[in-house]
C-alpha positions as CSV (number, residue, x, y, z in Angstrom):
1,M,-118.7,-39.4,40.6
2,N,-116.0,-36.4,40.8
3,M,-119.3,-34.4,40.1
4,K,-120.9,-35.4,43.3
5,R,-117.7,-34.4,45.2
6,L,-117.1,-31.4,43.7
7,I,-120.7,-30.1,44.4
8,R,-120.9,-31.4,47.9
9,A,-117.5,-29.2,48.7
10,A,-119.0,-26.4,47.1
11,I,-122.1,-26.6,49.5
12,A,-119.8,-27.4,52.5
13,T,-117.7,-24.6,51.9
14,A,-120.8,-22.2,51.2
15,L,-121.8,-23.2,54.2
16,L,-118.7,-22.4,56.1
17,A,-118.3,-19.0,54.9
18,T,-121.8,-17.8,55.8
19,P,-121.4,-17.4,59.4
20,A,-118.1,-15.0,58.4
21,L,-120.4,-13.2,56.5
22,A,-122.7,-11.9,59.1
23,H,-120.4,-9.4,61.0
24,D,-118.8,-8.0,57.6
25,P,-119.2,-4.4,59.0
26,K,-120.0,-3.7,55.2
27,L,-123.4,-5.7,55.6
28,H,-124.6,-3.7,58.4
29,K,-126.0,-0.2,57.1
30,G,-126.3,3.2,58.9
31,P,-124.1,5.2,61.3
32,K,-121.9,3.0,63.7
33,V,-121.2,3.1,67.4
34,E,-118.0,0.5,68.5
35,G,-116.3,0.2,72.1
36,K,-117.0,-1.4,75.5
37,V,-120.1,-1.5,77.4
38,V,-120.6,1.0,80.4
39,A,-124.0,0.7,81.4
40,V,-127.0,-1.0,80.3
41,S,-130.5,0.3,82.1
42,G,-134.2,-0.1,80.6
43,D,-133.7,0.8,77.1
44,R,-130.5,2.6,77.3
45,L,-127.0,1.5,76.7
46,E,-124.1,3.3,77.4
47,V,-120.8,2.3,75.0
48,G,-117.2,4.1,76.1
49,T,-116.0,4.5,72.2
50,T,-112.1,4.1,71.6
51,K,-112.2,8.2,71.3
52,G,-112.7,8.2,74.6
53,G,-116.5,9.7,74.4
54,T,-119.7,8.1,75.7
55,V,-122.5,7.6,73.3
56,A,-126.2,7.0,74.7
57,V,-127.7,4.0,72.5
58,Y,-131.4,3.7,72.8
59,L,-132.9,-0.1,72.3
60,T,-136.2,-0.7,70.8
61,D,-138.3,-3.7,70.3
62,E,-137.0,-3.9,66.9
63,T,-133.1,-3.9,67.6
64,K,-131.8,-7.2,66.7
65,Y,-128.7,-8.7,68.6
66,E,-126.0,-11.4,67.4
67,Q,-122.9,-12.4,69.4
68,G,-120.0,-14.7,68.7
69,A,-118.0,-15.3,65.7
70,A,-120.6,-17.1,64.1
71,G,-123.6,-14.1,64.4
72,E,-125.7,-16.1,66.5
73,K,-129.1,-14.7,67.4
74,A,-128.9,-13.1,71.5
75,A,-131.6,-11.5,73.4
76,R,-131.2,-7.9,74.9
77,S,-130.3,-9.8,78.2
78,A,-127.0,-10.8,76.9
79,L,-125.6,-7.0,77.0
80,R,-123.4,-6.3,80.0
81,E,-121.2,-4.4,81.3
82,G,-117.4,-5.2,79.7
83,Q,-118.4,-6.7,76.7
84,H,-116.9,-5.0,73.4
85,V,-120.0,-4.4,70.9
86,M,-120.3,-2.8,67.5
87,V,-123.7,-0.9,66.8
88,S,-125.5,-0.1,63.7
89,G,-128.4,2.6,64.1
90,H,-130.1,5.6,63.0
91,K,-130.5,8.9,64.4
92,L,-133.9,9.9,65.8
93,A,-135.6,13.5,64.7
94,S,-135.1,13.7,68.5
95,G,-131.1,13.5,67.9
96,K,-131.1,10.2,69.8
97,F,-129.1,7.3,68.5
98,A,-131.3,4.1,68.1
99,A,-130.0,0.8,67.6
100,S,-130.8,-1.5,64.6
101,E,-128.2,-4.0,65.3
102,V,-126.2,-5.2,68.4
103,M,-123.2,-6.9,67.6
104,I,-122.0,-8.2,70.9
105,H,-118.1,-9.2,70.5
106,A,-116.4,-10.1,73.9
107,D,-116.7,-9.7,77.5
108,A,-114.0,-8.1,79.2
109,D,-112.1,-11.2,79.6
110,G,-112.1,-11.4,75.7
111,E,-114.6,-14.1,75.4
112,S,-118.1,-14.0,74.2
113,K,-120.7,-15.7,76.1
114,P,-124.3,-16.3,75.9
115,H,-125.9,-14.4,79.4
116,G,-128.7,-16.6,81.3
117,H,-128.7,-19.3,78.6
């Protein structure tokens, strides 16, 4: 009986820990851009970085989106000005920064909210 409880506790712990791992920056490979969304237009996202500059990030059909503490799947339409984001991506031959993944952390008011859901 105690063995069953131990196994259940181990499974529950593993399931609860899994969402936290989704936002471990070490798991997101490639160059990163982090900051506040300044503008979203078509396939381009402008991110104001903490260093004071603005970085143009190009969104593709392959770009994945996550939001919230649990790393829930999100849609491109969830992006809006004022949100804090971390973008993992890669440089294209043209020199442009293309996003592989956009993690939406919070709105300007500090809350992560789905947009249009």
